[in-house]
N, C-alpha and C positions, 0 to 999 in steps of 0.2 A: 504493500500500500504506500503510495506517494502522497504526502501532504504538502501543500503549498500555501504561501502567504506572501503575496507580492504587492507592493505599493508603487505606483507610478505617478510622478508629478507631471501634470499636463493641464493646459487651459487654466493655469493659475490655481489649481486645486489638486487634491489627491484622489486617485482611483485605486481601490484595493480589491484584489482578487484572493479569496481564501477558501480552501476546500481540500478534497481528497479524491484520489482516483487510482485505478489499477494500472494506469499507463506508467511507463518508466520515467524516472526523474528527468533524464535528458530530453525526452519528447515533450514533457510538460513545460520545461524551460523554453523550448522552441515555440510552443503554442502561446505561452505568455508573452514572449517577445513579439510574436505576430499580432496578438491582441493589442499590445501597446503601440505598435506601428499604426494600427487603425486609428487609435486615439490621436497620435501626433499628426497623421495625415489630415484628420478632420480639423485639427487646430491650425495647420498650415493653410487650409482652404478657407476656413470660416472665422478666423480670429479678426476681430475689429481692432486689435492692438498691434497687429503686424502690418506695417504700411504697404507691403507688396503682396499681401494676401488677395486672392480674387475678390473677396467680399469688401475689402477696403478700397480696391480699385473701382469696384462697382459703385460704392458710395460716393467716390470722388467724380464719377461720371467719365472715367477713363476707358470704360469698356461697357459692353452690354451683356445681357443674360445669355444670348445665343453664342457668344464668343467664349464663354467660360466653360469649365469642365461640366459635363452633364449632371454631376451630383448637385451642383448649385441650383439648377432648375428643379431637380428632384426635391430639394429642401424648400425651395420657393413654393412649389405646389403643396408640399406637406403643411407649410405654415398657412397657406391660403385655405386648405381643408380645415385645419383646426380653428381658424378664425370663424369660419362658417359654423362649425360644430358648437363652439362656445358662444355663439350669438355675438361675436365681435369682442368678447372680453379678453381673448388672447390675440395679440397683434404683433407682427414682426416689423412693422413700420414705426420708426422712431418719431419723436416730436419734430425732428428736422426732415421727416419724410424720406429717410433712407432705409434700406433693408438691413435689419439686424436680427438674424435668426438665433441669437444666443439663447433665447428662452426655450429652444427646442434642441439645439445642436449637442449640448453636453450629454443629455440622456440618450439622444439618438446615437451618438458616437459610442457611448457606453454599451448600449444594446448591441451595436454592431461588433464591438470588441468581445462581448460575452458570447456572441454567436460563434466566434472562432473556436472557443473551448467546447461549446455544446456540439458543434459539427464534428468534433474529434471524439465525441463520446464522453466528455466530462460533464456530468450533470449533478454532481454533489458539491456545490460551491455557492458562495455568496459574493456579491459585488457591491461595493460602496463607492458611489460616484459623487464625491464631494458632499456627502451627507444624504444623498438619495440612494436608497438601498433596493437591490433586487435579489431574489432568491431563485436559484435554479430548481427545476422540478424534482430532482433526485436527492435533495437535502436529507441526510439521515439522522443528524443529531437534533434532538428535541429543542435544545437551546438555540439552535440556528434558525428555527422558525420564528423566534421572538425578535422584535425590532423595537428599539427605544426611540420615542419621539422626544427630541431635544427641546429644552427650554430656550426661549429667545435669549441670545447673548449679544451684548453691545459694550462699547467702552464705558458707557454710563452704568451698565449693570453687567459686570464681567463674569459673574459667577455661573459657570457652566453646570449643567445637570440634566437629568432625565425628567421630562414632564409626565410621561406614562409609558407603558410597554404594551405592545400589541402582539398577539400570537396568531400567525397565519397558517398554522398546521390545520389540516382538514378543511381548508377553504380553497377557493379558486384564485385568491389574491396572491400576488408574488412581488409587489413593489410598494414602496412608500417614498413619496417625494414631498419636500417642504419648501415653501416660498415665504419670504418675509423681508422686513426692512431692518431688523435689529442688528444683524451681523454685517450685511453688505451695504447698508444705507438705502437711500431711495432710488433703487435701480429698476423698479417696476412702475410703469406709468399707467394711468387710467386712459385707455384708448378712446373713451367716449367723452372725456372732459375737454373743455375748451383749451387748446394748446397742449393737450395730453399731459396734464399735471401729474406729479407723482401720486401714487395710491397711498393713502394715509389712514384709512378707516379700520385697518386690522394690524395686529402685530405679527401674526403668523398664521399660515394655513398648512396643514399636512394632509395629504390625500393618499389613500390606499386604492390600488387598482390592480388589474391583471398583468399589466406591463408597465415598464418604467416611463416611457414617453407619455402614455395616457395620464399617469399619476402626476408627472411634472407639468404637463400642459394645464390640467385642471387646477393644480395648486396655484399656478401663475394667474390663470383666469379668475379664480375665486378671490385671490388677494387683490387683483385689480378691481373687481366688482364691489368688494366690501361685504358687510354683514348680510346684504340681500342674497348673497350667493348661497347661504345655508339652505334656504328654501329651494333655490334653483338646483343645487346639487342633489337634493333629495329626489329630484325627478330624473336623474341620470342613472341608468342601469350600470352596474359593474364598478361603482366607486363608493367609497365612504370617506369622511373627512372630519377633522377636528380643527376648530378655530380658536385663536386667542385674540380676544377683543382688546382695544386700547387700554381699558381699565384693568386688564389682567383676568377678566372673567372668561370662562370656557363655554363653547357651544359646539355642537356636533350634529352630523346627519343622523338620521334615525337608527341606522344599523351599526354605527361605530362602536357603541358600548359592547356589542356582542363580540368584538374583536379584542377586547382588553384581556391581557394575560391574567390568569389566576395567580395566587400566591405560591402555588406549588412549583417545584423544580427551580 
C-alpha cells in the first residue's frame, strides 16, 4: 500500500492531495507530478496577475477569444452557463467589464488535476484546493468523510478555528466550497449592483455539492446575493449551505443540519 500526501503551491494558494493506493510509489509520484502540471498550466493560461497570460492579454484588448487556446473559450462558455444557472449572481465580468474567470478556474483546475489520479485508478484520496475540499468516491477511512467548515479569519479577528464539521459518508455529496470576505477582503462583487459594488451582506457562505465546481460557483453566487440566497438555494437540487451573517448569526438551507457530524469517532 502506497500512501501519499503532497502539497503544491499554485495560483497563490495550496493544493493538497492525500490518500492511499495499491499503485507503486514511483507511479504515484509521476501521477502527482502530472496533476500538478495541470494546475500550473491553468495558472499560466488564466492568471490575471501574469501580464503575458492569455487572459491578461484579452483584458488589455491585445487579442480576441478566437485567437486564444480553445480552453479559454471553453471556460468562457462555462462561466456564461453558470451565470444563467445562478440567475446572474455568478458573473465572470469585472466592474471594468473585462473577463475574469477566477471564480471558476481554481476549482475547475483542481477537478481536472484530480481526474488525472482517478483515471489511473486512484480513488481513495482527498483534495484540498485552497480550503475547498473534494473527496474521491473510494475514500475508506471514516474520518476522511468528515470536513471542517472554517470560521471566518481576518486581520481584525485572526483566531482560526472550526465552525462545524460535516460528514459526507453515505451521501451523494463529495465537495465543500467556501466564499467570503474575511480572509481575502472584498474580492466578490455584486453583479447586479450599480457599478458592481463589493458584496457586503454576508461574512461567509459554505456550500456542499456533488462536485467541487458546483459547490464553488454556488458559494460565490450566494455570497454575492446576500441573505436572500438562503431561500433561493433551498430551491436548488443537489446542494446545501451554511451562512454566516454580518452579526455572526448562522443560517442554513433546510437539509444542512442532516449533514452535521455526530460526536462519535
